[in-house]
C-alpha positions in Angstrom: 46.9 32.2 4.6 43.5 33.8 3.9 43.3 32.0 0.5 44.2 28.6 2.1 41.5 29.1 4.8 38.9 30.0 2.2 39.8 27.0 0.1 39.7 24.6 3.0 36.4 26.0 4.2 34.9 25.8 0.6 36.1 22.1 0.3 34.7 21.3 3.7 31.3 22.8 2.8 31.3 20.9 -0.5 32.2 17.7 1.3 29.3 18.1 3.8 26.8 18.8 1.0 27.9 15.8 -1.0 28.2 13.5 1.9 24.7 14.3 3.2 23.2 13.7 -0.3 24.8 10.2 -0.5 22.9 7.5 1.4 24.0 3.9 1.3 21.2 1.4 1.0 21.3 -1.0 3.9 20.8 -4.6 3.2 18.0 -4.7 5.8 16.0 -2.0 4.2 12.5 -3.2 3.3 11.4 -3.5 -0.3 9.3 -0.4 -1.2 5.6 -1.1 -1.4 3.8 -0.5 -4.7 1.8 2.7 -5.0 -1.4 2.9 -3.1 -4.8 3.7 -4.6 -5.9 7.1 -3.2 -9.6 6.3 -3.8 -9.9 3.3 -1.4 -10.9 4.4 2.1 -12.3 2.2 4.9 -13.6 2.8 8.4 -14.4 0.5 11.3 -17.3 2.2 13.1 -17.5 1.7 16.9 -13.9 0.6 17.2 -11.6 3.0 18.9 -7.9 2.4 18.5 -5.9 1.7 21.7 -8.8 2.0 24.1 -10.2 -0.5 26.5 -13.8 -0.1 25.4 -13.0 -2.4 22.4 -12.7 -5.4 24.8 -14.4 -8.6 23.7 -16.7 -10.2 26.2 -15.6 -13.6 25.2 -13.4 -15.4 22.6 -15.1 -13.6 19.7 -15.8 -10.0 18.7 -18.1 -8.9 15.9 -17.4 -5.7 14.0 -18.0 -4.2 10.6 -15.9 -2.4 8.0 -17.5 0.4 6.0 -15.9 1.2 2.7 -16.3 5.0 2.3 -14.7 5.2 -1.1 -16.9 6.6 -3.9 -17.0 4.8 -6.2 -16.2 1.4 -4.7 -13.6 -0.7 -6.5 -15.5 -2.4 -9.5 -14.1 -5.8 -8.7 -14.6 -5.5 -5.0 -12.2 -5.9 -2.1 -10.6 -8.6 0.0 -10.2 -8.2 3.7 -7.6 -10.1 5.7 -7.5 -10.1 9.5 -4.3 -11.1 11.4 -4.0 -11.3 15.2 -1.2 -11.9 17.6 -1.1 -12.4 21.3 1.2 -10.4 23.7 4.0 -12.9 23.1 3.8 -12.3 19.4 2.4 -15.7 18.5 -0.2 -15.7 15.7 -3.8 -16.3 16.7 -5.8 -18.2 14.0 -8.5 -16.1 12.4 -11.1 -16.7 9.7 -9.9 -16.8 6.1 -9.9 -13.7 4.0 -13.2 -12.3 2.8 -14.1 -11.0 -0.6 -16.9 -8.6 -1.1 -18.4 -5.9 -3.4 -20.6 -4.5 -0.7 -20.1 -1.2 1.1 -20.3 -2.7 4.6 -18.8 -6.0 5.5 -19.4 -7.8 8.8 -16.5 -9.8 10.3 -15.9 -11.8 13.5 -12.6 -12.1 15.3 -12.2 -15.6 16.8 -9.9 -17.4 19.3 -9.3 -14.2 21.3 -7.2 -14.6 24.5 -9.1 -14.0 27.7 -7.9 -11.1 29.9 -5.1 -10.2 27.5 -4.5 -7.7 24.8 -4.2 -8.9 21.2 -2.8 -7.0 18.3 -5.3 -7.0 15.4 -4.4 -5.8 11.9 -7.2 -5.5 9.3 -6.0 -5.1 5.7 -8.4 -4.0 3.0 -7.2 -4.7 -0.6 -8.9 -3.8 -3.8 -9.2 -6.6 -6.3 -7.7 -6.0 -9.7 -9.1 -8.5 -12.2 -5.9 -8.8 -14.3 -3.6 -9.3 -11.3 -3.4 -10.2 -7.7 -4.9 -7.9 -5.0 -2.9 -4.8 -4.4 -2.6 -3.5 -0.8 -4.4 -0.2 -0.5 -5.6 0.4 3.0 -4.7 -0.9 6.4 -7.0 -0.2 9.3 
């Protein structure tokens, strides 16, 4: 009886260890992103995430992005701004901007009045031999 109990317990432990190590890939799992560049860093001075003091006084809001990486990417960066209203509908913004400067000024446009908009600013380093590679999202 003791041997049977030990054998069952050992098999049960082995099953738990093997089962926990096996993970099925779900069909809805996102495709993994390519590796990010550790050197590229960006900051948006005077913008405080999730606070009301970022409110635009009209349909536009000017801000700047400061690249704090040292050195800056040799081919520069592209900056893309996307915005959505509370219903999830896209708000048209200016086209992406390319720059080799350390500070880039941008303007949000078409902002809804008296509503919160979700803004995503994506900074990508430009790689001369390929398309831009996502590296920082602010």
